[in-house]
MMTF fields as JSON, N, C-alpha, C and O atoms, coordinates in Angstrom:
{
  "mmtfVersion": "1.0.0",
  "mmtfProducer": "UNKNOWN",
  "numBonds": 347,
  "numAtoms": 348,
  "numGroups": 87,
  "numChains": 1,
  "numModels": 1,
  "chainsPerModel": [1],
  "groupsPerChain": [87],
  "chainIdList": ["A"],
  "bondAtomList": [4, 2, 8, 6, 12, 10, 16, 14, 20, 18, 24, 22, 28, 26, 32, 30, 36, 34, 40, 38, 44, 42, 48, 46, 52, 50, 56, 54, 60, 58, 64, 62, 68, 66, 72, 70, 76, 74, 80, 78, 84, 82, 88, 86, 92, 90, 96, 94, 100, 98, 104, 102, 108, 106, 112, 110, 116, 114, 120, 118, 124, 122, 128, 126, 132, 130, 136, 134, 140, 138, 144, 142, 148, 146, 152, 150, 156, 154, 160, 158, 164, 162, 168, 166, 172, 170, 176, 174, 180, 178, 184, 182, 188, 186, 192, 190, 196, 194, 200, 198, 204, 202, 208, 206, 212, 210, 216, 214, 220, 218, 224, 222, 228, 226, 232, 230, 236, 234, 240, 238, 244, 242, 248, 246, 252, 250, 256, 254, 260, 258, 264, 262, 268, 266, 272, 270, 276, 274, 280, 278, 284, 282, 288, 286, 292, 290, 296, 294, 300, 298, 304, 302, 308, 306, 312, 310, 316, 314, 320, 318, 324, 322, 328, 326, 332, 330, 336, 334, 340, 338, 344, 342],
  "bondOrderList": [1, 1, 1, 1, 1, 1, 1, 1, 1, 1, 1, 1, 1, 1, 1, 1, 1, 1, 1, 1, 1, 1, 1, 1, 1, 1, 1, 1, 1, 1, 1, 1, 1, 1, 1, 1, 1, 1, 1, 1, 1, 1, 1, 1, 1, 1, 1, 1, 1, 1, 1, 1, 1, 1, 1, 1, 1, 1, 1, 1, 1, 1, 1, 1, 1, 1, 1, 1, 1, 1, 1, 1, 1, 1, 1, 1, 1, 1, 1, 1, 1, 1, 1, 1, 1, 1],
  "groupList": [{"groupName": "MET", "atomNameList": ["N", "CA", "C", "O"], "elementList": ["N", "C", "C", "O"], "formalChargeList": [0, 0, 0, 0], "bondAtomList": [1, 0, 2, 1, 3, 2], "bondOrderList": [1, 1, 2], "singleLetterCode": "M", "chemCompType": "L-PEPTIDE LINKING"}, {"groupName": "PHE", "atomNameList": ["N", "CA", "C", "O"], "elementList": ["N", "C", "C", "O"], "formalChargeList": [0, 0, 0, 0], "bondAtomList": [1, 0, 2, 1, 3, 2], "bondOrderList": [1, 1, 2], "singleLetterCode": "F", "chemCompType": "L-PEPTIDE LINKING"}, {"groupName": "CYS", "atomNameList": ["N", "CA", "C", "O"], "elementList": ["N", "C", "C", "O"], "formalChargeList": [0, 0, 0, 0], "bondAtomList": [1, 0, 2, 1, 3, 2], "bondOrderList": [1, 1, 2], "singleLetterCode": "C", "chemCompType": "L-PEPTIDE LINKING"}, {"groupName": "HIS", "atomNameList": ["N", "CA", "C", "O"], "elementList": ["N", "C", "C", "O"], "formalChargeList": [0, 0, 0, 0], "bondAtomList": [1, 0, 2, 1, 3, 2], "bondOrderList": [1, 1, 2], "singleLetterCode": "H", "chemCompType": "L-PEPTIDE LINKING"}, {"groupName": "ILE", "atomNameList": ["N", "CA", "C", "O"], "elementList": ["N", "C", "C", "O"], "formalChargeList": [0, 0, 0, 0], "bondAtomList": [1, 0, 2, 1, 3, 2], "bondOrderList": [1, 1, 2], "singleLetterCode": "I", "chemCompType": "L-PEPTIDE LINKING"}, {"groupName": "LYS", "atomNameList": ["N", "CA", "C", "O"], "elementList": ["N", "C", "C", "O"], "formalChargeList": [0, 0, 0, 0], "bondAtomList": [1, 0, 2, 1, 3, 2], "bondOrderList": [1, 1, 2], "singleLetterCode": "K", "chemCompType": "L-PEPTIDE LINKING"}, {"groupName": "THR", "atomNameList": ["N", "CA", "C", "O"], "elementList": ["N", "C", "C", "O"], "formalChargeList": [0, 0, 0, 0], "bondAtomList": [1, 0, 2, 1, 3, 2], "bondOrderList": [1, 1, 2], "singleLetterCode": "T", "chemCompType": "L-PEPTIDE LINKING"}, {"groupName": "TRP", "atomNameList": ["N", "CA", "C", "O"], "elementList": ["N", "C", "C", "O"], "formalChargeList": [0, 0, 0, 0], "bondAtomList": [1, 0, 2, 1, 3, 2], "bondOrderList": [1, 1, 2], "singleLetterCode": "W", "chemCompType": "L-PEPTIDE LINKING"}, {"groupName": "ALA", "atomNameList": ["N", "CA", "C", "O"], "elementList": ["N", "C", "C", "O"], "formalChargeList": [0, 0, 0, 0], "bondAtomList": [1, 0, 2, 1, 3, 2], "bondOrderList": [1, 1, 2], "singleLetterCode": "A", "chemCompType": "L-PEPTIDE LINKING"}, {"groupName": "VAL", "atomNameList": ["N", "CA", "C", "O"], "elementList": ["N", "C", "C", "O"], "formalChargeList": [0, 0, 0, 0], "bondAtomList": [1, 0, 2, 1, 3, 2], "bondOrderList": [1, 1, 2], "singleLetterCode": "V", "chemCompType": "L-PEPTIDE LINKING"}, {"groupName": "GLY", "atomNameList": ["N", "CA", "C", "O"], "elementList": ["N", "C", "C", "O"], "formalChargeList": [0, 0, 0, 0], "bondAtomList": [1, 0, 2, 1, 3, 2], "bondOrderList": [1, 1, 2], "singleLetterCode": "G", "chemCompType": "PEPTIDE LINKING"}, {"groupName": "LEU", "atomNameList": ["N", "CA", "C", "O"], "elementList": ["N", "C", "C", "O"], "formalChargeList": [0, 0, 0, 0], "bondAtomList": [1, 0, 2, 1, 3, 2], "bondOrderList": [1, 1, 2], "singleLetterCode": "L", "chemCompType": "L-PEPTIDE LINKING"}, {"groupName": "SER", "atomNameList": ["N", "CA", "C", "O"], "elementList": ["N", "C", "C", "O"], "formalChargeList": [0, 0, 0, 0], "bondAtomList": [1, 0, 2, 1, 3, 2], "bondOrderList": [1, 1, 2], "singleLetterCode": "S", "chemCompType": "L-PEPTIDE LINKING"}, {"groupName": "PRO", "atomNameList": ["N", "CA", "C", "O"], "elementList": ["N", "C", "C", "O"], "formalChargeList": [0, 0, 0, 0], "bondAtomList": [1, 0, 2, 1, 3, 2], "bondOrderList": [1, 1, 2], "singleLetterCode": "P", "chemCompType": "L-PEPTIDE LINKING"}, {"groupName": "GLN", "atomNameList": ["N", "CA", "C", "O"], "elementList": ["N", "C", "C", "O"], "formalChargeList": [0, 0, 0, 0], "bondAtomList": [1, 0, 2, 1, 3, 2], "bondOrderList": [1, 1, 2], "singleLetterCode": "Q", "chemCompType": "L-PEPTIDE LINKING"}, {"groupName": "GLU", "atomNameList": ["N", "CA", "C", "O"], "elementList": ["N", "C", "C", "O"], "formalChargeList": [0, 0, 0, 0], "bondAtomList": [1, 0, 2, 1, 3, 2], "bondOrderList": [1, 1, 2], "singleLetterCode": "E", "chemCompType": "L-PEPTIDE LINKING"}, {"groupName": "TYR", "atomNameList": ["N", "CA", "C", "O"], "elementList": ["N", "C", "C", "O"], "formalChargeList": [0, 0, 0, 0], "bondAtomList": [1, 0, 2, 1, 3, 2], "bondOrderList": [1, 1, 2], "singleLetterCode": "Y", "chemCompType": "L-PEPTIDE LINKING"}, {"groupName": "ASN", "atomNameList": ["N", "CA", "C", "O"], "elementList": ["N", "C", "C", "O"], "formalChargeList": [0, 0, 0, 0], "bondAtomList": [1, 0, 2, 1, 3, 2], "bondOrderList": [1, 1, 2], "singleLetterCode": "N", "chemCompType": "L-PEPTIDE LINKING"}, {"groupName": "ASP", "atomNameList": ["N", "CA", "C", "O"], "elementList": ["N", "C", "C", "O"], "formalChargeList": [0, 0, 0, 0], "bondAtomList": [1, 0, 2, 1, 3, 2], "bondOrderList": [1, 1, 2], "singleLetterCode": "D", "chemCompType": "L-PEPTIDE LINKING"}, {"groupName": "ARG", "atomNameList": ["N", "CA", "C", "O"], "elementList": ["N", "C", "C", "O"], "formalChargeList": [0, 0, 0, 0], "bondAtomList": [1, 0, 2, 1, 3, 2], "bondOrderList": [1, 1, 2], "singleLetterCode": "R", "chemCompType": "L-PEPTIDE LINKING"}],
  "groupTypeList": [0, 1, 2, 3, 4, 5, 6, 7, 4, 8, 3, 9, 9, 9, 10, 11, 8, 10, 8, 11, 11, 9, 11, 12, 13, 10, 9, 8, 12, 8, 14, 7, 13, 10, 11, 1, 15, 8, 5, 8, 4, 8, 15, 15, 10, 1, 4, 16, 10, 11, 13, 0, 9, 0, 17, 16, 8, 8, 0, 16, 15, 4, 8, 9, 18, 14, 17, 12, 10, 14, 16, 11, 8, 13, 1, 17, 14, 11, 5, 17, 15, 8, 19, 9, 16, 6, 16],
  "groupIdList": [1, 2, 3, 4, 5, 6, 7, 8, 9, 10, 11, 12, 13, 14, 15, 16, 17, 18, 19, 20, 21, 22, 23, 24, 25, 26, 27, 28, 29, 30, 31, 32, 33, 34, 35, 36, 37, 38, 39, 40, 41, 42, 43, 44, 45, 46, 47, 48, 49, 50, 51, 52, 53, 54, 55, 56, 57, 58, 59, 60, 61, 62, 63, 64, 65, 66, 67, 68, 69, 70, 71, 72, 73, 74, 75, 76, 77, 78, 79, 80, 81, 82, 83, 84, 85, 86, 87],
  "secStructList": [7, 2, 2, 2, 2, 2, 2, 2, 2, 2, 2, 2, 2, 2, 2, 2, 2, 2, 2, 2, 2, 2, 2, 1, 1, 7, 4, 4, 4, 7, 7, 7, 7, 7, 2, 2, 2, 2, 2, 2, 2, 2, 2, 2, 2, 2, 2, 2, 2, 2, 2, 2, 2, 2, 2, 2, 2, 2, 2, 2, 2, 2, 2, 6, 7, 6, 6, 1, 6, 6, 7, 7, 7, 7, 6, 6, 7, 7, 7, 7, 7, 1, 1, 7, 1, 7, 7],
  "xCoordList": [-11.613, -10.917, -11.131, -10.214, -12.352, -12.63, -11.804, -11.357, -11.59, -10.747, -9.325, -8.653, -8.862, -7.526, -7.411, -6.387, -8.455, -8.464, -8.458, -7.745, -9.256, -9.294, -7.931, -7.533, -7.211, -5.872, -4.94, -4.155, -5.009, -4.165, -4.489, -3.58, -5.755, -6.142, -5.577, -5.055, -5.679, -5.147, -3.643, -3.134, -2.926, -1.479, -1.12, -0.174, -1.871, -1.609, -1.822, -1.006, -2.916, -3.221, -2.157, -1.658, -1.807, -0.805, 0.546, 1.258, 0.91, 2.191, 2.281, 3.306, 1.227, 1.24, 1.249, 1.931, 0.501, 0.513, 1.894, 2.378, 2.53, 3.887, 4.877, 5.765, 4.741, 5.651, 5.486, 6.469, 4.262, 4.044, 4.701, 5.255, 4.642, 5.263, 6.781, 7.433, 7.345, 8.806, 9.375, 10.424, 8.706, 9.248, 8.899, 9.304, 8.16, 7.803, 9.031, 9.902, 9.122, 10.274, 10.328, 9.3, 11.535, 11.718, 11.364, 10.648, 11.86, 11.497, 11.923, 11.222, 13.057, 13.546, 12.59, 12.43, 11.967, 11.069, 9.598, 8.717, 9.335, 7.959, 7.17, 7.707, 5.885, 4.992, 3.989, 3.74, 3.427, 2.411, 1.191, 0.841, 0.544, -0.637, -1.789, -1.869, -2.66, -3.853, -4.844, -4.587, -5.952, -6.953, -7.491, -7.594, -7.831, -8.417, -7.394, -7.731, -6.144, -5.098, -4.783, -4.58, -4.737, -4.491, -5.624, -5.39, -6.858, -8.008, -7.902, -8.197, -7.483, -7.325, -6.23, -6.384, -5.129, -4.036, -4.516, -4.219, -5.261, -5.772, -6.748, -6.721, -7.608, -8.545, -7.809, -8.157, -6.795, -6.018, -5.279, -5.203, -4.739, -4.068, -5.033, -4.687, -6.237, -7.252, -7.635, -7.727, -7.859, -8.23, -7.095, -7.353, -5.845, -4.698, -4.513, -4.225, -4.673, -4.339, -5.455, -5.181, -6.705, -7.822, -7.791, -8.007, -7.539, -7.503, -6.442, -6.664, -5.285, -4.237, -4.687, -4.452, -5.327, -5.773, -6.895, -6.903, -7.83, -8.92, -8.413, -8.927, -7.411, -6.809, -6.138, -6.241, -5.455, -4.823, -5.872, -5.672, -6.99, -8.044, -8.63, -8.84, -8.894, -9.44, -8.426, -8.783, -7.165, -6.108, -5.958, -5.756, -6.059, -5.938, -7.067, -6.82, -8.294, -9.419, -9.342, -9.731, -8.851, -8.833, -7.668, -7.83, -6.49, -5.312, -4.65, -3.791, -5.013, -4.298, -5.187, -4.823, -6.345, -7.229, -8.03, -9.012, -7.612, -8.281, -9.658, -10.433, -9.99, -11.305, -12.311, -13.487, -11.857, -12.731, -13.618, -13.211, -14.816, -15.691, -15.242, -15.714, -14.334, -13.821, -12.538, -12.032, -12.007, -10.715, -10.769, -11.689, -9.782, -9.7, -8.48, -8.621, -7.282, -6.049, -4.919, -5.033, -3.829, -2.682, -2.052, -2.382, -1.151, -0.441, 0.322, 0.806, 0.426, 1.179, 0.648, 1.401, -0.625, -1.259, -2.56, -3.24, -2.897, -4.129, -5.251, -5.009, -6.474, -7.643, -8.507, -8.782, -8.931, -9.744, -11.185, -11.443, -12.112, -13.53, -14.137, -13.92, -14.891, -15.488, -16.74, -17.169, -17.326, -18.551, -18.283, -17.338, -19.125, -18.99, -19.862, -21.008, -19.334, -20.076, -20.856, -21.693, -20.612, -21.344, -22.274, -22.149, -23.2, -24.154, -23.505, -24.154],
  "yCoordList": [0.475, -0.798, -1.386, -1.972, -1.23, -1.814, -1.145, -1.813, 0.173, 0.873, 0.345, 0.243, 0.007, -0.55, -1.889, -2.173, -2.698, -3.987, -3.786, -4.485, -2.825, -2.563, -2.102, -2.454, -1.322, -0.888, -2.078, -2.18, -2.98, -4.18, -5.03, -5.538, -5.187, -5.976, -5.356, -6.064, -4.044, -3.365, -3.572, -3.798, -3.501, -3.704, -5.129, -5.348, -6.09, -7.494, -7.722, -8.369, -7.193, -7.396, -6.743, -7.367, -5.505, -4.807, -5.487, -5.635, -5.902, -6.574, -7.893, -8.193, -8.678, -9.957, -9.769, -10.506, -8.795, -8.532, -8.074, -8.498, -7.222, -6.78, -7.922, -8.012, -8.8, -9.941, -10.88, -11.42, -11.073, -11.924, -11.333, -12.064, -10.022, -9.384, -9.466, -9.72, -9.25, -9.238, -10.641, -10.836, -11.618, -12.973, -13.813, -14.971, -13.245, -14.02, -14.228, -13.36, -15.368, -15.618, -14.624, -14.169, -14.305, -13.38, -11.961, -11.285, -11.493, -10.174, -9.076, -8.076, -9.255, -8.213, -8.014, -6.893, -9.071, -8.949, -8.999, -9.169, -8.851, -8.941, -7.703, -6.598, -7.915, -6.819, -6.67, -7.605, -5.482, -5.266, -6.118, -6.268, -6.678, -7.496, -6.626, -5.438, -7.233, -6.541, -6.371, -6.799, -5.758, -5.468, -6.743, -6.826, -7.726, -8.957, -9.775, -10.384, -9.795, -10.524, -9.828, -10.5, -8.5, -7.762, -7.991, -8.116, -8.045, -8.32, -9.725, -9.931, -10.689, -12.066, -12.138, -12.83, -11.429, -11.413, -10.787, -11.293, -9.681, -9.023, -9.927, -9.973, -10.645, -11.562, -12.683, -13.037, -13.249, -14.316, -13.794, -14.483, -12.594, -11.996, -11.745, -11.947, -11.307, -11.078, -12.384, -12.446, -13.433, -14.735, -15.282, -15.891, -15.076, -15.558, -14.745, -15.317, -13.431, -12.568, -12.347, -12.012, -12.522, -12.238, -13.048, -12.457, -14.352, -15.088, -14.565, -14.539, -14.146, -13.604, -12.296, -12.065, -11.45, -10.158, -10.345, -9.677, -11.231, -11.473, -12.115, -11.82, -12.989, -13.578, -12.497, -12.509, -11.565, -10.467, -9.629, -9.244, -9.339, -8.523, -9.212, -8.57, -10.506, -11.246, -11.307, -11.131, -11.556, -11.622, -10.27, -10.213, -9.178, -7.846, -7.581, -7.04, -7.954, -7.728, -8.601, -8.163, -9.82, -10.751, -10.494, -10.634, -10.12, -10.064, -8.694, -8.518, -7.716, -6.44, -5.293, -4.556, -5.132, -3.992, -4.224, -4.966, -3.592, -3.804, -3.159, -3.493, -2.259, -1.627, -2.425, -2.066, -3.499, -4.323, -5.2, -5.612, -5.474, -6.383, -7.824, -8.659, -8.142, -9.502, -9.754, -10.876, -8.739, -8.876, -9.957, -9.984, -10.852, -11.915, -11.754, -11.612, -11.773, -11.663, -11.306, -11.538, -10.743, -10.455, -11.748, -12.842, -11.604, -12.766, -13.48, -12.839, -14.792, -15.652, -15.624, -15.874, -15.325, -15.398, -16.172, -16.079, -16.931, -17.715, -16.924, -16.081, -17.205, -16.594, -17.715, -18.686, -17.596, -18.611, -18.119, -17.011, -18.924, -18.61, -19.343, -20.543, -18.63, -19.218, -20.039, -20.854, -19.833, -20.546, -21.554, -21.409, -22.564, -23.596, -23.23, -22.815, -23.379, -23.01, -24.159, -23.931, -25.384, -26.538, -27.092, -26.767, -27.924, -28.514, -29.596, -30.216],
  "zCoordList": [35.352, 35.221, 33.828, 33.252, 33.282, 31.97, 30.887, 29.955, 30.99, 30.007, 30.065, 29.038, 31.27, 31.44, 30.701, 30.08, 30.772, 30.088, 28.575, 27.854, 28.095, 26.66, 26.159, 25.049, 26.956, 26.561, 26.474, 25.531, 27.441, 27.406, 26.18, 25.523, 25.87, 24.704, 23.434, 22.573, 23.317, 22.137, 22.032, 20.934, 23.134, 23.115, 22.719, 21.964, 23.226, 22.876, 21.391, 20.735, 20.857, 19.437, 18.566, 17.63, 18.856, 18.051, 18.179, 17.186, 19.381, 19.584, 18.842, 18.23, 18.89, 18.189, 16.68, 15.968, 16.187, 14.746, 14.305, 13.255, 15.084, 14.755, 14.81, 13.961, 15.797, 15.906, 14.717, 14.211, 14.274, 13.103, 11.865, 11.044, 11.728, 10.566, 10.624, 9.611, 11.811, 11.952, 11.85, 11.235, 12.439, 12.489, 11.267, 11.174, 10.342, 9.159, 8.281, 8.235, 7.577, 6.721, 5.563, 5.062, 5.16, 4.049, 4.426, 3.688, 5.575, 6.079, 5.108, 4.957, 4.457, 3.554, 2.375, 1.892, 1.92, 0.776, 1.192, 0.349, 2.487, 2.969, 2.556, 2.474, 2.298, 1.968, 3.107, 3.867, 3.205, 4.217, 3.877, 2.707, 4.904, 4.624, 4.135, 4.446, 3.38, 2.911, 4.055, 5.18, 3.765, 4.784, 5.427, 6.65, 4.613, 5.155, 5.933, 6.949, 5.464, 6.184, 7.502, 8.514, 7.514, 8.753, 9.75, 10.952, 9.238, 10.105, 10.692, 11.87, 9.876, 10.37, 11.429, 12.435, 11.209, 12.188, 13.492, 14.574, 13.391, 14.593, 15.342, 16.572, 14.624, 15.282, 15.988, 17.114, 15.343, 15.976, 17.199, 18.217, 17.111, 18.262, 19.403, 20.567, 19.081, 20.101, 20.778, 22.004, 19.983, 20.543, 21.408, 22.447, 20.996, 21.756, 23.033, 24.084, 22.966, 24.092, 25.092, 26.245, 24.691, 25.587, 26.885, 27.943, 26.879, 28.148, 29.112, 30.323, 28.58, 29.455, 30.088, 31.274, 29.311, 29.82, 30.838, 31.873, 30.565, 31.499, 32.796, 33.875, 32.693, 33.876, 34.719, 35.946, 34.063, 34.78, 35.496, 36.648, 34.83, 35.436, 36.666, 37.695, 36.564, 37.705, 38.84, 40.005, 38.505, 39.515, 40.214, 41.427, 39.442, 40.014, 41.011, 42.089, 40.667, 41.573, 42.815, 43.897, 42.681, 43.808, 44.761, 45.973, 44.237, 45.096, 45.214, 46.078, 44.382, 44.409, 44.866, 45.782, 44.241, 44.5, 45.774, 45.77, 46.858, 48.144, 48.212, 49.108, 47.315, 47.293, 46.466, 46.402, 45.837, 45.014, 45.902, 46.988, 45.433, 46.162, 46.08, 46.852, 45.156, 44.971, 45.765, 45.768, 46.434, 47.114, 48.18, 48.997, 48.173, 49.17, 50.063, 51.278, 49.482, 50.252, 49.292, 48.089, 49.814, 48.937, 48.424, 48.884, 47.477, 46.947, 48.062, 48.995, 47.967, 48.881, 50.311, 51.252, 50.485, 51.793, 51.647, 50.625, 52.671, 52.649, 53.306, 54.17, 52.89, 53.5, 54.044, 53.337, 55.267, 55.911, 55.974, 56.445, 55.509, 55.588, 56.784, 56.953, 57.606, 58.788, 58.468, 59.286, 57.289, 56.95, 55.833, 55.058, 55.771, 54.759, 53.564, 53.739, 52.354, 51.156, 50.551, 49.678, 50.984, 50.441, 51.502, 52.682, 51.081, 52.009, 52.807, 53.649]
}
């Protein structure tokens, strides 16, 4: 599962970096970013995309993967707990 998350993170970072290059003004005269600028773009893409990827991973464990220890119920179904969790 963790490798799956790392793949999603890599796709988000590459996609956001590519979108920044394509959508930047003056595309015809645009130059490739230098090493430090590319690193900054990748870091910003990682910071932007990580919460979405982590949310997907948690959602997958809670509602999709029935073999997970975190599984509660499928989407659009309620789960009733017989015990109270608070005092």
